[in-house]
C-alpha positions as CSV (number, residue, x, y, z in Angstrom):
1,X,27.1,256.2,196.3
2,X,28.3,255.8,192.7
3,X,28.9,252.4,191.9
4,X,31.4,251.1,189.3
5,X,30.7,248.9,186.8
6,X,34.1,247.0,185.1
7,X,34.4,246.6,181.4
8,X,37.6,244.7,182.2
9,X,40.3,244.8,184.8
10,X,41.1,248.3,184.2
11,X,38.4,250.0,182.4
12,X,34.9,250.6,184.0
13,X,32.3,253.5,184.4
14,X,30.3,254.9,187.0
15,X,27.2,257.6,187.0
16,X,26.9,260.4,189.0
17,X,23.3,260.3,190.5
18,X,23.2,264.0,191.1
19,X,23.2,264.9,187.4
20,X,23.5,261.5,185.8
21,X,26.7,262.0,183.9
22,X,28.2,259.2,182.8
23,X,32.4,258.8,183.6
24,X,35.1,256.6,182.3
25,X,37.2,255.4,185.2
26,X,40.8,253.7,185.0
27,X,42.6,251.6,187.5
28,X,46.4,252.8,187.8
29,X,48.4,250.5,190.0
30,X,46.3,250.2,193.0
31,X,44.2,253.4,192.7
32,X,41.0,254.1,190.8
33,X,40.6,257.3,188.9
34,X,38.4,259.4,186.9
35,X,39.4,259.0,183.1
36,X,37.6,262.2,182.2
37,X,37.4,265.7,183.9
38,X,34.5,266.2,186.5
39,X,31.4,268.1,184.4
40,X,29.4,268.8,187.7
41,X,28.1,272.3,188.1
42,X,28.6,273.8,191.4
43,X,27.0,277.0,192.6
44,X,27.4,277.5,196.3
45,X,29.2,280.6,197.2
46,X,29.0,280.8,201.1
47,X,31.8,278.2,201.8
48,X,35.1,279.9,202.9
49,X,37.9,279.9,200.2
50,X,41.2,278.9,200.6
51,X,42.2,282.5,201.2
52,X,39.6,283.2,203.8
53,X,37.3,285.0,201.2
54,X,33.8,284.7,200.3
55,X,33.5,284.6,196.5
56,X,30.8,287.0,195.6
57,X,32.2,289.4,193.4
58,X,32.0,287.0,190.2
59,X,28.9,285.2,191.3
60,X,30.1,281.8,190.4
61,X,32.5,279.0,191.6
62,X,33.0,277.0,188.5
63,X,33.3,277.8,184.4
64,X,33.3,276.1,181.0
65,X,35.9,277.1,178.6
66,X,34.8,280.7,177.1
67,X,31.4,280.0,178.7
68,X,30.7,277.7,175.8
69,X,28.8,274.5,176.6
70,X,30.2,272.4,173.6
71,X,33.4,272.3,175.5
72,X,31.8,270.6,178.4
73,X,31.5,267.2,177.3
74,X,35.6,266.9,177.1
75,X,36.9,269.5,179.2
76,X,34.5,269.5,182.1
77,X,34.3,272.4,184.3
78,X,37.0,274.6,185.9
79,X,36.6,275.1,189.5
80,X,37.6,278.0,192.0
81,X,38.7,276.6,195.3
82,X,35.3,277.2,196.6
83,X,34.0,275.1,194.1
84,X,35.8,272.2,195.3
85,X,34.0,271.7,198.6
86,X,31.3,269.8,197.0
87,X,32.2,269.0,193.8
88,X,33.0,265.3,194.0
89,X,30.5,262.5,193.9
90,X,29.4,260.5,196.7
91,X,32.3,258.1,197.3
92,X,34.9,259.6,195.3
93,X,37.0,262.7,196.7
94,X,39.3,265.3,194.9
95,X,42.7,263.7,195.3
96,X,45.3,264.7,198.2
97,X,48.9,265.5,197.8
98,X,49.6,262.1,198.5
99,X,47.3,260.5,196.1
100,X,48.8,262.3,193.7
101,X,52.5,261.5,194.6
102,X,51.3,257.8,195.1
103,X,50.2,257.9,191.5
104,X,53.5,259.7,190.1
105,X,55.7,257.1,191.9
106,X,53.9,254.2,190.2
107,X,54.5,256.0,186.7
108,X,58.2,255.7,187.7
109,X,58.4,259.5,188.8
110,X,57.2,262.8,188.2
111,X,60.0,263.5,185.4
112,X,58.2,260.6,183.1
113,X,54.2,261.3,184.5
114,X,53.4,263.8,182.0
115,X,53.5,261.8,178.7
116,X,52.1,259.0,180.5
117,X,49.0,260.6,181.4
118,X,48.6,262.8,178.4
119,X,46.0,262.3,175.9
120,X,47.4,261.6,172.6
121,X,43.7,261.0,170.7
122,X,42.7,264.1,168.4
123,X,44.4,267.4,168.2
124,X,43.7,268.6,171.8
125,X,46.9,269.6,172.7
126,X,48.5,272.8,170.8
127,X,51.9,271.1,170.2
128,X,51.9,267.6,169.6
129,X,53.9,265.6,171.7
130,X,55.6,262.7,170.2
131,X,56.4,260.9,173.6
132,X,52.6,260.9,175.0
133,X,51.6,257.4,175.4
134,X,48.6,257.7,177.6
135,X,49.5,253.7,178.4
136,X,47.1,254.1,181.5
137,X,44.3,255.8,179.7
138,X,44.3,258.7,182.2
139,X,43.7,260.9,179.2
140,X,44.6,264.3,180.5
141,X,43.2,266.9,178.2
142,X,44.8,270.7,178.3
143,X,41.6,272.7,179.7
144,X,44.2,275.4,180.7
145,X,42.3,277.4,183.6
146,X,40.3,280.5,184.6
147,X,41.8,283.6,186.0
148,X,39.0,285.7,187.5
149,X,39.6,289.2,188.8
150,X,38.0,290.7,192.0
151,X,36.0,293.2,189.6
152,X,34.2,290.4,187.8
153,X,36.4,289.4,184.7
154,X,36.9,286.2,183.5
155,X,40.3,285.1,181.9
156,X,40.5,281.7,180.0
157,X,44.0,281.0,179.8
158,X,46.5,278.3,178.4
159,X,43.6,276.2,176.7
160,X,45.1,273.8,174.6
161,X,48.8,274.0,176.4
162,X,48.1,272.8,180.0
163,X,46.0,270.3,182.1
164,X,45.7,271.3,185.7
165,X,43.9,269.6,188.5
166,X,43.2,270.2,192.3
167,X,44.8,268.5,195.1
168,X,43.3,269.0,198.3
169,X,44.1,267.7,201.6
170,X,41.1,268.2,204.0
171,X,43.0,267.6,207.3
172,X,45.3,270.3,206.5
173,X,43.6,272.7,204.3
174,X,46.7,272.3,202.0
175,X,45.6,273.0,198.4
176,X,48.1,272.3,195.6
177,X,47.6,272.0,191.5
178,X,49.0,269.3,189.4
179,X,50.0,270.5,185.9
180,X,50.8,269.2,182.4
181,X,52.5,271.3,179.9
182,X,52.0,270.9,176.2
183,X,55.9,270.7,175.5
184,X,57.2,268.5,178.6
185,X,57.1,265.5,180.0
186,X,56.9,265.7,183.7
187,X,54.0,266.1,186.2
188,X,54.6,269.3,188.0
189,X,53.3,270.1,191.4
190,X,52.5,273.8,192.5
191,X,50.7,276.1,194.8
192,X,47.3,277.4,193.4
193,X,46.9,281.3,192.3
194,X,44.6,283.7,194.0
195,X,41.3,283.8,192.1
196,X,42.5,280.8,189.4
197,X,40.1,278.0,188.6
198,X,41.3,274.4,187.8
199,X,40.0,270.8,186.6
200,X,39.2,268.2,189.1
201,X,40.0,264.5,188.4
202,X,38.1,262.9,191.4
203,X,39.8,259.4,193.0
204,X,38.0,256.8,194.4
205,X,37.6,257.1,198.1
206,X,38.4,253.8,199.7
207,X,37.2,255.1,203.0
């Protein structure tokens, strides 16, 4: 299990023993979240996907923006639903719908959550948000998403404009996406699109 080392009461780090990647973590309310996008490369194509398909056509379950590893340290991989199954390190999980709702409630609602989670360091967002505070150091970055066709064509969309994160309820097998836009203060909930890939922010698994 990946052990968390705390620098203070809010900030810490852990090392994923699978690939020795080091991640910042942050405590927000009673939850412990990654403060960085997941960077674990997934390759298993034999899992059943959200839509009951086997993702053989494109030969991958995760992508880095523009297939350029220079983006990986900050933005991490973008994962298809098939890639989500084995993505999280031991002791962590992809957050459920309820986990995201608890976070939004702590941040005083979905209407205020986006600007409180959005990174305000550097020039990552195409349109600078004067309201962005990142007050809980979640540091959401606009990695966009991947649109991969059944014929193997890859489209990288909304880089610099949106941050999109998976939510999965394992018992109900319900998949959702939580998004932050460059020109909006909200945290949005939506259903994932067929053959899209999104970022992952893991949450510590208390079970």
